[in-house]
C-alpha positions in Angstrom: 239.5 131.3 28.0 238.6 127.9 26.1 235.5 127.4 23.8 232.6 125.4 25.9 232.1 121.8 25.4 228.6 121.1 23.7 227.9 117.2 23.9 224.8 115.4 22.3 224.5 112.1 23.8 223.3 109.1 22.0 219.7 108.6 21.5 217.8 107.5 24.5 215.0 104.8 24.7 212.3 107.6 24.1 214.5 109.4 21.1 215.6 112.2 22.8 219.4 113.2 23.2 220.7 114.6 26.4 222.5 117.9 25.8 225.2 119.2 27.8 227.6 122.1 28.1 230.8 121.1 30.2 229.1 119.7 32.8 225.7 121.3 32.8 222.7 119.2 31.7 220.7 121.5 29.5 217.7 119.1 28.8 216.7 116.6 26.4 216.6 117.6 22.7 214.4 115.7 20.3 215.1 118.0 17.2 218.0 120.1 15.9 215.7 122.9 16.7 215.4 122.0 20.5 219.1 121.6 20.6 219.4 125.0 19.1 216.8 126.6 21.5 219.2 125.2 24.6 221.9 126.6 23.4 220.6 130.3 22.6 219.2 129.9 26.2 222.8 129.4 27.4 223.8 132.4 25.5 224.6 131.4 21.7 221.6 133.7 20.7 222.7 133.7 17.1 222.7 129.7 16.6 219.8 128.5 14.5 219.3 124.4 13.4 221.7 124.8 10.4 224.7 126.6 12.7 224.0 123.8 15.1 224.3 120.9 12.6 227.5 122.3 10.8 229.1 123.4 14.2 232.6 121.7 15.3 232.0 122.8 18.8 229.5 120.1 19.3 230.4 116.4 20.0 228.0 113.9 18.6 227.5 110.4 20.0 225.5 107.7 18.6 225.2 109.6 15.3 225.2 113.0 14.1 223.0 115.9 13.6 220.6 113.9 11.4 219.9 111.1 13.8 216.4 111.8 15.8 214.8 108.5 16.4 211.3 108.5 17.0 210.7 105.6 19.2 206.8 104.5 20.0 
């Protein structure tokens, strides 16, 4: 069985980034903390913000783990 494909989309107008695991949308994250919570709820309980930022399983679009713009 293959590893799940985690995709973090480019930031939207509001600054959030849609998070998907395979074809399931987990939600919109506004920080690494949000992303780690989504992934923990999806079954990756041991992941924290550092693990998420360094994970080779995550595909980042529109910027990497350091890109979390806040639009006003």
